C-alpha positions as CSV (number, residue, x, y, z in Angstrom):
1,X,77.8,106.9,80.6
2,X,78.4,108.8,83.8
3,X,81.7,108.3,85.6
4,X,81.3,107.1,89.2
5,X,81.8,109.7,91.9
6,X,84.7,108.6,94.2
7,X,85.4,110.3,97.5
8,X,87.9,109.5,100.2
9,X,87.4,111.4,103.5
10,X,87.8,111.1,107.3
11,X,84.7,109.5,108.8
12,X,83.6,108.1,112.2
13,X,84.2,104.4,112.3
14,X,81.2,104.0,114.6
15,X,78.6,104.6,111.8
16,X,76.5,101.5,111.0
17,X,77.5,101.4,107.3
18,X,81.2,101.7,108.2
19,X,80.9,99.1,111.0
20,X,79.5,96.7,108.3
21,X,82.6,97.4,106.2
22,X,84.8,96.7,109.3
23,X,82.9,93.4,109.9
24,X,83.6,92.4,106.3
25,X,87.3,93.1,106.8
26,X,87.3,91.0,110.1
27,X,85.6,88.1,108.3
28,X,88.1,88.2,105.5
29,X,91.1,88.2,107.9
30,X,89.6,85.5,110.2
31,X,89.2,83.3,107.1
32,X,93.0,83.7,106.3
33,X,94.6,83.6,109.7
34,X,94.4,82.1,113.2
35,X,93.4,84.5,115.9
36,X,97.0,84.6,117.3
37,X,98.1,86.0,113.9
38,X,95.2,88.5,113.6
39,X,96.1,91.9,114.9
40,X,92.8,93.6,114.5
41,X,91.9,96.9,116.3
42,X,88.4,97.7,117.2
43,X,86.2,100.6,116.5
44,X,87.1,102.4,119.7
45,X,90.8,102.4,118.8
46,X,89.9,103.7,115.3
47,X,87.9,106.5,116.8
48,X,90.4,107.4,119.5
49,X,92.1,110.9,119.6
50,X,95.0,111.0,117.2
51,X,93.7,108.2,115.0
52,X,92.6,108.9,111.4
53,X,90.0,106.7,109.7
54,X,89.3,107.3,106.0
55,X,86.5,105.8,104.0
56,X,86.3,105.4,100.2
57,X,82.9,105.9,98.8
58,X,81.8,105.3,95.3
59,X,78.5,107.1,94.5
60,X,78.0,107.4,98.3
61,X,78.5,103.7,99.0
62,X,81.3,102.7,101.5
63,X,83.6,100.4,99.6
64,X,86.9,100.7,101.4
65,X,88.7,102.0,104.4
66,X,92.2,102.7,105.8
67,X,93.3,104.1,109.1
68,X,96.4,105.1,111.1
69,X,97.0,105.4,114.8
70,X,100.0,107.1,116.3
71,X,103.0,105.2,117.6
72,X,104.9,108.4,118.4
73,X,104.4,112.0,117.4
74,X,106.1,111.5,114.0
75,X,105.4,107.7,113.4
76,X,102.0,106.1,112.7
77,X,100.8,102.6,112.2
78,X,98.6,101.8,109.3
79,X,95.5,99.8,110.2
80,X,92.3,98.6,108.5
81,X,93.3,98.8,104.8
82,X,90.4,97.0,103.2
83,X,88.4,97.2,99.9
84,X,85.3,95.2,99.5
85,X,85.7,92.1,97.2
86,X,83.2,93.5,94.7
87,X,85.1,96.7,94.4
88,X,88.6,95.4,94.0
89,X,90.6,96.1,90.8
90,X,89.4,99.7,90.5
91,X,92.5,101.3,92.1
92,X,90.7,102.2,95.4
93,X,93.4,100.6,97.5
94,X,96.1,102.8,95.9
95,X,93.9,105.9,96.3
96,X,93.2,105.0,100.0
97,X,96.9,104.6,100.6
98,X,97.8,107.9,99.0
99,X,95.1,109.7,100.9
100,X,96.4,108.2,104.2
101,X,99.9,109.3,103.4
102,X,98.7,112.8,102.6
103,X,96.8,112.9,105.9
104,X,99.9,111.7,107.8
105,X,102.1,114.4,106.1
106,X,99.6,117.1,107.1
107,X,100.1,116.0,110.7
108,X,103.9,116.1,110.4
109,X,104.2,112.3,110.5
110,X,107.4,111.3,108.8
111,X,107.1,107.5,108.9
112,X,104.3,104.9,108.5
113,X,104.7,101.3,109.5
114,X,102.3,98.4,109.0
115,X,101.8,94.7,109.7
116,X,100.2,92.6,107.1
117,X,99.7,88.9,106.6
118,X,101.7,86.8,104.1
119,X,98.5,85.4,102.6
120,X,97.6,88.8,101.1
121,X,99.9,89.1,98.0
122,X,97.9,91.8,96.4
123,X,98.2,94.1,99.5
124,X,101.9,93.3,99.8
125,X,102.4,94.1,96.1
126,X,100.6,97.5,96.5
127,X,102.7,98.3,99.6
128,X,106.0,97.4,97.8
129,X,105.0,99.4,94.7
130,X,104.2,102.4,97.0
131,X,107.7,102.4,98.5
132,X,107.1,100.3,101.7
133,X,110.0,98.1,102.7
134,X,110.3,95.2,105.0
135,X,111.4,96.0,108.6
136,X,111.6,94.2,112.0
137,X,108.5,94.0,114.2
138,X,107.7,97.4,115.7
139,X,105.7,98.7,118.6
140,X,104.3,95.8,120.6
141,X,104.5,93.2,117.8
142,X,106.5,90.0,118.2
143,X,107.9,88.0,115.2
144,X,105.2,85.9,113.6
145,X,105.7,83.6,110.6
146,X,102.4,84.7,109.1
147,X,103.2,88.5,109.5
148,X,105.2,90.8,107.3
149,X,106.3,94.1,108.8
150,X,106.9,97.1,106.5
151,X,107.7,100.8,106.8
152,X,108.0,103.9,104.7
153,X,109.6,107.3,105.3
154,X,107.3,110.0,104.0
């Protein structure tokens, strides 16, 4: 039996197949949280200069994504960590996170922060296992009982 070919690489978030992946991510989060607790960024922000958007493909099919945008020259915010429901449990999330951290290090970014929802225990577990620790709200975020803020020094 052939092993699936997995690739993780920077891609343009404006591609139709990637936009579908982002729409699935939006639908997932809208089902979990009220709009006031959803801190989604759109495709334009993901394609902006300084942002990095990575796509995980298995045998050419887009199954996951992750991105960062700069907060300052050495500090980035993780955005859009998502793996399609039918692809979870294969380690794609961990691989996406590692690839994002490598991309950040290559740009001399020394810290990554994130906001995630408290109703996503699998994501929180992955972040904690990868060295992310809770922190106060950062950037333009305000405290939110449905949000968890985390950061990691690279």
